[in-house]
Backbone as XML, in Angstrom:
<?xml version="1.0"?>
<chain id="A" units="angstrom">
  <residue number="1" name="MET">
    <atom name="N" x="28.687" y="10.878" z="-8.205"/>
    <atom name="CA" x="27.633" y="11.501" z="-9.036"/>
    <atom name="C" x="26.652" y="10.819" z="-10.033"/>
  </residue>
  <residue number="2" name="TYR">
    <atom name="N" x="26.291" y="11.939" z="-10.790"/>
    <atom name="CA" x="25.192" y="11.661" z="-11.308"/>
    <atom name="C" x="25.016" y="11.739" z="-12.961"/>
  </residue>
  <residue number="3" name="THR">
    <atom name="N" x="23.867" y="11.177" z="-13.267"/>
    <atom name="CA" x="24.191" y="11.487" z="-15.256"/>
    <atom name="C" x="22.559" y="11.434" z="-15.749"/>
  </residue>
  <residue number="4" name="VAL">
    <atom name="N" x="22.397" y="11.969" z="-16.124"/>
    <atom name="CA" x="21.251" y="12.026" z="-16.787"/>
    <atom name="C" x="20.502" y="11.840" z="-17.844"/>
  </residue>
  <residue number="5" name="GLU">
    <atom name="N" x="19.596" y="10.738" z="-18.860"/>
    <atom name="CA" x="19.732" y="10.337" z="-19.707"/>
    <atom name="C" x="17.928" y="9.917" z="-20.515"/>
  </residue>
  <residue number="6" name="PHE">
    <atom name="N" x="18.384" y="10.093" z="-21.712"/>
    <atom name="CA" x="16.406" y="9.863" z="-22.083"/>
    <atom name="C" x="16.798" y="7.550" z="-22.724"/>
  </residue>
  <residue number="7" name="TRP">
    <atom name="N" x="15.475" y="7.486" z="-21.525"/>
    <atom name="CA" x="15.688" y="6.136" z="-22.116"/>
    <atom name="C" x="14.938" y="5.614" z="-24.411"/>
  </residue>
  <residue number="8" name="ASP">
    <atom name="N" x="15.793" y="4.674" z="-24.518"/>
    <atom name="CA" x="15.555" y="4.252" z="-25.888"/>
    <atom name="C" x="14.206" y="3.670" z="-26.336"/>
  </residue>
  <residue number="9" name="LYS">
    <atom name="N" x="13.798" y="2.903" z="-25.109"/>
    <atom name="CA" x="13.333" y="2.379" z="-24.641"/>
    <atom name="C" x="13.096" y="1.143" z="-25.167"/>
  </residue>
  <residue number="10" name="LYS">
    <atom name="N" x="14.492" y="0.816" z="-25.153"/>
    <atom name="CA" x="15.334" y="-0.467" z="-26.138"/>
    <atom name="C" x="15.955" y="-1.413" z="-25.479"/>
  </residue>
  <residue number="11" name="SER">
    <atom name="N" x="16.676" y="-0.109" z="-25.033"/>
    <atom name="CA" x="18.036" y="-1.029" z="-23.910"/>
    <atom name="C" x="17.331" y="-1.297" z="-22.380"/>
  </residue>
  <residue number="12" name="PRO">
    <atom name="N" x="18.183" y="-2.328" z="-21.879"/>
    <atom name="CA" x="17.708" y="-3.034" z="-20.565"/>
    <atom name="C" x="17.893" y="-2.120" z="-19.025"/>
  </residue>
  <residue number="13" name="ILE">
    <atom name="N" x="16.860" y="-1.854" z="-18.714"/>
    <atom name="CA" x="16.624" y="-1.005" z="-17.299"/>
    <atom name="C" x="17.851" y="-1.667" z="-15.645"/>
  </residue>
  <residue number="14" name="ASN">
    <atom name="N" x="18.632" y="-1.603" z="-15.472"/>
    <atom name="CA" x="19.236" y="-2.839" z="-14.753"/>
    <atom name="C" x="19.358" y="-4.242" z="-14.993"/>
  </residue>
  <residue number="15" name="LYS">
    <atom name="N" x="19.573" y="-4.530" z="-16.370"/>
    <atom name="CA" x="19.345" y="-5.571" z="-16.376"/>
    <atom name="C" x="17.416" y="-6.579" z="-16.555"/>
  </residue>
  <residue number="16" name="VAL">
    <atom name="N" x="16.205" y="-5.662" z="-16.581"/>
    <atom name="CA" x="15.129" y="-5.955" z="-16.852"/>
    <atom name="C" x="15.905" y="-5.741" z="-18.841"/>
  </residue>
  <residue number="17" name="SER">
    <atom name="N" x="14.874" y="-6.072" z="-18.626"/>
    <atom name="CA" x="14.696" y="-5.957" z="-19.911"/>
    <atom name="C" x="13.860" y="-4.603" z="-20.906"/>
  </residue>
  <residue number="18" name="ALA">
    <atom name="N" x="14.005" y="-4.268" z="-21.877"/>
    <atom name="CA" x="12.738" y="-2.689" z="-22.624"/>
    <atom name="C" x="11.003" y="-3.284" z="-22.249"/>
  </residue>
  <residue number="19" name="GLU">
    <atom name="N" x="11.678" y="-4.557" z="-22.440"/>
    <atom name="CA" x="9.762" y="-4.886" z="-23.344"/>
    <atom name="C" x="8.873" y="-5.618" z="-21.807"/>
  </residue>
  <residue number="20" name="LYS">
    <atom name="N" x="9.910" y="-6.196" z="-20.874"/>
    <atom name="CA" x="9.482" y="-6.370" z="-19.742"/>
    <atom name="C" x="9.177" y="-4.920" z="-18.529"/>
  </residue>
  <residue number="21" name="TYR">
    <atom name="N" x="9.483" y="-4.117" z="-18.218"/>
    <atom name="CA" x="9.940" y="-3.150" z="-17.664"/>
    <atom name="C" x="8.884" y="-2.584" z="-18.826"/>
  </residue>
  <residue number="22" name="LEU">
    <atom name="N" x="8.419" y="-2.409" z="-19.542"/>
    <atom name="CA" x="7.313" y="-1.777" z="-20.050"/>
    <atom name="C" x="6.032" y="-2.289" z="-20.378"/>
  </residue>
  <residue number="23" name="THR">
    <atom name="N" x="6.247" y="-3.786" z="-19.754"/>
    <atom name="CA" x="5.166" y="-5.032" z="-20.009"/>
    <atom name="C" x="4.591" y="-4.132" z="-18.340"/>
  </residue>
  <residue number="24" name="ALA">
    <atom name="N" x="5.177" y="-3.718" z="-16.785"/>
    <atom name="CA" x="4.950" y="-4.208" z="-16.351"/>
    <atom name="C" x="4.428" y="-2.199" z="-15.846"/>
  </residue>
  <residue number="25" name="ASN">
    <atom name="N" x="4.828" y="-1.121" z="-16.713"/>
    <atom name="CA" x="4.400" y="0.486" z="-17.373"/>
    <atom name="C" x="4.345" y="0.551" z="-17.688"/>
  </residue>
  <residue number="26" name="PRO">
    <atom name="N" x="2.736" y="0.058" z="-18.389"/>
    <atom name="CA" x="2.854" y="0.698" z="-19.317"/>
    <atom name="C" x="2.349" y="1.863" z="-19.837"/>
  </residue>
  <residue number="27" name="GLU">
    <atom name="N" x="2.400" y="3.302" z="-18.587"/>
    <atom name="CA" x="2.049" y="4.070" z="-18.959"/>
    <atom name="C" x="2.910" y="5.237" z="-18.477"/>
  </residue>
  <residue number="28" name="MET">
    <atom name="N" x="4.484" y="3.966" z="-19.333"/>
    <atom name="CA" x="5.014" y="4.934" z="-19.855"/>
    <atom name="C" x="5.467" y="4.828" z="-21.152"/>
  </residue>
  <residue number="29" name="GLU">
    <atom name="N" x="4.643" y="4.357" z="-22.191"/>
    <atom name="CA" x="5.019" y="3.706" z="-23.346"/>
    <atom name="C" x="5.151" y="4.755" z="-23.967"/>
  </residue>
  <residue number="30" name="ASP">
    <atom name="N" x="4.520" y="6.051" z="-23.890"/>
    <atom name="CA" x="3.692" y="7.661" z="-24.487"/>
    <atom name="C" x="4.322" y="8.569" z="-23.832"/>
  </residue>
  <residue number="31" name="VAL">
    <atom name="N" x="5.646" y="9.060" z="-22.908"/>
    <atom name="CA" x="6.338" y="9.438" z="-22.140"/>
    <atom name="C" x="8.409" y="9.989" z="-22.531"/>
  </residue>
  <residue number="32" name="ASN">
    <atom name="N" x="8.770" y="10.692" z="-22.768"/>
    <atom name="CA" x="10.210" y="11.008" z="-22.832"/>
    <atom name="C" x="10.153" y="10.948" z="-21.220"/>
  </residue>
  <residue number="33" name="VAL">
    <atom name="N" x="10.156" y="9.282" z="-20.691"/>
    <atom name="CA" x="11.237" y="8.463" z="-19.786"/>
    <atom name="C" x="12.553" y="8.685" z="-19.552"/>
  </residue>
  <residue number="34" name="ILE">
    <atom name="N" x="12.803" y="9.938" z="-18.255"/>
    <atom name="CA" x="14.180" y="10.367" z="-17.817"/>
    <atom name="C" x="14.870" y="10.105" z="-16.642"/>
  </residue>
  <residue number="35" name="LEU">
    <atom name="N" x="15.519" y="9.255" z="-17.306"/>
    <atom name="CA" x="17.139" y="7.797" z="-16.433"/>
    <atom name="C" x="17.538" y="8.439" z="-15.838"/>
  </residue>
  <residue number="36" name="LEU">
    <atom name="N" x="17.596" y="8.584" z="-13.972"/>
    <atom name="CA" x="18.964" y="8.842" z="-13.823"/>
    <atom name="C" x="20.188" y="7.743" z="-13.414"/>
  </residue>
  <residue number="37" name="ARG">
    <atom name="N" x="21.426" y="8.126" z="-13.774"/>
    <atom name="CA" x="22.628" y="7.554" z="-13.555"/>
    <atom name="C" x="23.846" y="7.135" z="-12.455"/>
  </residue>
  <residue number="38" name="SER">
    <atom name="N" x="23.367" y="6.489" z="-11.256"/>
    <atom name="CA" x="25.050" y="6.520" z="-11.077"/>
    <atom name="C" x="25.933" y="5.345" z="-11.226"/>
  </residue>
  <residue number="39" name="GLY">
    <atom name="N" x="27.413" y="5.436" z="-12.034"/>
    <atom name="CA" x="27.817" y="4.768" z="-12.867"/>
    <atom name="C" x="26.802" y="4.393" z="-13.528"/>
  </residue>
  <residue number="40" name="ASN">
    <atom name="N" x="26.618" y="2.910" z="-14.175"/>
    <atom name="CA" x="25.963" y="1.757" z="-14.912"/>
    <atom name="C" x="24.609" y="1.023" z="-14.077"/>
  </residue>
  <residue number="41" name="ILE">
    <atom name="N" x="24.448" y="1.945" z="-12.698"/>
    <atom name="CA" x="23.079" y="1.670" z="-12.251"/>
    <atom name="C" x="22.043" y="2.105" z="-12.649"/>
  </residue>
  <residue number="42" name="ILE">
    <atom name="N" x="21.249" y="2.468" z="-12.722"/>
    <atom name="CA" x="20.015" y="3.503" z="-12.607"/>
    <atom name="C" x="19.244" y="3.415" z="-11.626"/>
  </residue>
  <residue number="43" name="THR">
    <atom name="N" x="18.849" y="4.873" z="-11.311"/>
    <atom name="CA" x="18.170" y="4.472" z="-10.062"/>
    <atom name="C" x="16.825" y="5.555" z="-9.578"/>
  </residue>
  <residue number="44" name="ARG">
    <atom name="N" x="17.168" y="6.508" z="-10.706"/>
    <atom name="CA" x="15.747" y="6.531" z="-10.648"/>
    <atom name="C" x="15.063" y="6.618" z="-11.731"/>
  </residue>
  <residue number="45" name="ILE">
    <atom name="N" x="13.775" y="6.897" z="-12.261"/>
    <atom name="CA" x="13.588" y="6.312" z="-13.486"/>
    <atom name="C" x="12.156" y="7.345" z="-13.197"/>
  </residue>
  <residue number="46" name="GLU">
    <atom name="N" x="12.165" y="8.423" z="-14.194"/>
    <atom name="CA" x="10.722" y="8.514" z="-14.248"/>
    <atom name="C" x="10.047" y="9.881" z="-15.332"/>
  </residue>
  <residue number="47" name="ASP">
    <atom name="N" x="9.130" y="10.440" z="-15.404"/>
    <atom name="CA" x="8.511" y="10.986" z="-15.765"/>
    <atom name="C" x="8.060" y="12.363" z="-15.708"/>
  </residue>
  <residue number="48" name="PRO">
    <atom name="N" x="8.949" y="12.721" z="-17.141"/>
    <atom name="CA" x="9.345" y="14.342" z="-16.369"/>
    <atom name="C" x="7.450" y="15.353" z="-16.374"/>
  </residue>
  <residue number="49" name="ASP">
    <atom name="N" x="6.692" y="14.723" z="-16.759"/>
    <atom name="CA" x="5.163" y="15.176" z="-16.320"/>
    <atom name="C" x="4.513" y="15.436" z="-15.157"/>
  </residue>
  <residue number="50" name="ILE">
    <atom name="N" x="5.457" y="13.872" z="-15.012"/>
    <atom name="CA" x="5.153" y="14.097" z="-13.302"/>
    <atom name="C" x="5.650" y="15.065" z="-12.780"/>
  </residue>
  <residue number="51" name="LEU">
    <atom name="N" x="7.376" y="15.131" z="-12.950"/>
    <atom name="CA" x="8.471" y="15.797" z="-12.568"/>
    <atom name="C" x="7.725" y="17.600" z="-11.882"/>
  </residue>
  <residue number="52" name="ARG">
    <atom name="N" x="7.112" y="18.149" z="-13.631"/>
    <atom name="CA" x="7.104" y="19.381" z="-13.637"/>
    <atom name="C" x="5.747" y="19.188" z="-12.760"/>
  </residue>
  <residue number="53" name="SER">
    <atom name="N" x="4.909" y="18.125" z="-12.930"/>
    <atom name="CA" x="3.440" y="19.015" z="-11.574"/>
    <atom name="C" x="3.876" y="19.394" z="-10.470"/>
  </residue>
  <residue number="54" name="VAL">
    <atom name="N" x="4.599" y="18.259" z="-10.131"/>
    <atom name="CA" x="5.620" y="17.712" z="-8.304"/>
    <atom name="C" x="6.095" y="19.279" z="-7.693"/>
  </residue>
  <residue number="55" name="TYR">
    <atom name="N" x="6.853" y="19.788" z="-8.968"/>
    <atom name="CA" x="8.538" y="20.696" z="-9.374"/>
    <atom name="C" x="7.704" y="21.698" z="-9.247"/>
  </residue>
  <residue number="56" name="LYS">
    <atom name="N" x="6.665" y="22.273" z="-9.829"/>
    <atom name="CA" x="6.294" y="23.415" z="-10.246"/>
    <atom name="C" x="7.530" y="24.034" z="-11.790"/>
  </residue>
  <residue number="57" name="TRP">
    <atom name="N" x="7.432" y="23.208" z="-13.038"/>
    <atom name="CA" x="8.701" y="22.982" z="-13.466"/>
    <atom name="C" x="7.621" y="23.603" z="-15.046"/>
  </residue>
  <residue number="58" name="GLU">
    <atom name="N" x="6.200" y="23.803" z="-14.961"/>
    <atom name="CA" x="5.071" y="24.482" z="-16.151"/>
    <atom name="C" x="6.151" y="25.328" z="-16.750"/>
  </residue>
  <residue number="59" name="GLY">
    <atom name="N" x="6.014" y="24.427" z="-18.637"/>
    <atom name="CA" x="6.136" y="25.231" z="-19.729"/>
    <atom name="C" x="8.382" y="24.858" z="-20.064"/>
  </residue>
  <residue number="60" name="LYS">
    <atom name="N" x="8.799" y="24.463" z="-19.212"/>
    <atom name="CA" x="10.160" y="23.740" z="-18.887"/>
    <atom name="C" x="9.669" y="22.511" z="-19.687"/>
  </residue>
  <residue number="61" name="THR">
    <atom name="N" x="11.040" y="22.366" z="-21.290"/>
    <atom name="CA" x="10.474" y="21.224" z="-22.434"/>
    <atom name="C" x="11.220" y="19.998" z="-21.259"/>
  </residue>
  <residue number="62" name="ASP">
    <atom name="N" x="11.317" y="18.686" z="-21.484"/>
    <atom name="CA" x="11.617" y="17.919" z="-21.210"/>
    <atom name="C" x="12.916" y="17.471" z="-21.301"/>
  </residue>
  <residue number="63" name="GLU">
    <atom name="N" x="13.598" y="18.011" z="-21.683"/>
    <atom name="CA" x="15.682" y="18.277" z="-21.468"/>
    <atom name="C" x="15.806" y="19.474" z="-20.118"/>
  </residue>
  <residue number="64" name="GLU">
    <atom name="N" x="14.794" y="20.487" z="-20.526"/>
    <atom name="CA" x="15.353" y="21.706" z="-19.354"/>
    <atom name="C" x="14.602" y="20.358" z="-18.150"/>
  </residue>
  <residue number="65" name="VAL">
    <atom name="N" x="13.477" y="20.053" z="-17.984"/>
    <atom name="CA" x="13.502" y="18.953" z="-16.674"/>
    <atom name="C" x="14.092" y="18.450" z="-16.748"/>
  </residue>
  <residue number="66" name="ALA">
    <atom name="N" x="14.425" y="17.334" z="-17.055"/>
    <atom name="CA" x="15.655" y="16.390" z="-16.996"/>
    <atom name="C" x="17.142" y="17.111" z="-16.166"/>
  </residue>
  <residue number="67" name="GLN">
    <atom name="N" x="16.951" y="18.693" z="-16.580"/>
    <atom name="CA" x="18.512" y="18.836" z="-16.042"/>
    <atom name="C" x="17.934" y="19.820" z="-14.376"/>
  </residue>
  <residue number="68" name="LEU">
    <atom name="N" x="17.159" y="19.909" z="-14.605"/>
    <atom name="CA" x="16.445" y="20.160" z="-13.145"/>
    <atom name="C" x="16.663" y="19.185" z="-12.061"/>
  </residue>
  <residue number="69" name="TYR">
    <atom name="N" x="16.039" y="18.487" z="-12.397"/>
    <atom name="CA" x="16.008" y="17.002" z="-11.725"/>
    <atom name="C" x="16.856" y="17.408" z="-11.613"/>
  </residue>
  <residue number="70" name="LEU">
    <atom name="N" x="18.810" y="16.446" z="-11.903"/>
    <atom name="CA" x="19.797" y="16.192" z="-12.197"/>
    <atom name="C" x="20.344" y="16.933" z="-10.820"/>
  </residue>
  <residue number="71" name="GLU">
    <atom name="N" x="20.688" y="18.379" z="-11.331"/>
    <atom name="CA" x="20.716" y="19.553" z="-10.159"/>
    <atom name="C" x="20.223" y="19.443" z="-8.736"/>
  </residue>
  <residue number="72" name="HIS">
    <atom name="N" x="19.256" y="19.479" z="-9.262"/>
    <atom name="CA" x="17.369" y="18.936" z="-7.797"/>
    <atom name="C" x="18.703" y="18.107" z="-7.335"/>
  </residue>
  <residue number="73" name="VAL">
    <atom name="N" x="18.627" y="16.574" z="-7.606"/>
    <atom name="CA" x="18.974" y="15.277" z="-6.550"/>
    <atom name="C" x="20.111" y="15.412" z="-6.829"/>
  </residue>
  <residue number="74" name="SER">
    <atom name="N" x="21.472" y="16.152" z="-7.225"/>
    <atom name="CA" x="23.018" y="16.419" z="-7.345"/>
    <atom name="C" x="22.724" y="16.968" z="-5.557"/>
  </residue>
  <residue number="75" name="LYS">
    <atom name="N" x="22.007" y="18.383" z="-5.468"/>
    <atom name="CA" x="21.884" y="18.756" z="-4.193"/>
    <atom name="C" x="21.711" y="18.214" z="-3.225"/>
  </residue>
  <residue number="76" name="GLU">
    <atom name="N" x="20.653" y="17.411" z="-3.815"/>
    <atom name="CA" x="19.643" y="16.919" z="-2.129"/>
    <atom name="C" x="20.661" y="15.963" z="-1.970"/>
  </residue>
  <residue number="77" name="ASP">
    <atom name="N" x="21.453" y="15.169" z="-2.546"/>
    <atom name="CA" x="22.311" y="14.417" z="-2.052"/>
    <atom name="C" x="23.128" y="14.612" z="-1.427"/>
  </residue>
  <residue number="78" name="ASN">
    <atom name="N" x="24.452" y="16.446" z="-1.965"/>
    <atom name="CA" x="25.180" y="17.050" z="-0.652"/>
    <atom name="C" x="24.347" y="17.404" z="0.877"/>
  </residue>
  <residue number="79" name="ASN">
    <atom name="N" x="23.333" y="17.079" z="0.630"/>
    <atom name="CA" x="23.121" y="17.814" z="2.229"/>
    <atom name="C" x="22.465" y="16.866" z="2.990"/>
  </residue>
</chain>
């Protein structure tokens, strides 16, 4: 079972410090980063703008995109 949350850009991701992650992924500095979690492990790290484009979710808020993505991934895993 997955959960979704927005990253605070201060907490580590899978034991990688926020500073190190952002240094390696500077494009994530200015977006509301979506984290998909399974238990204590972050399994996916997503930019809501990219998800909007890929899945044709234009006009949806970041929160709506996060929820739609959670539903999409959960459905995908059940197939």
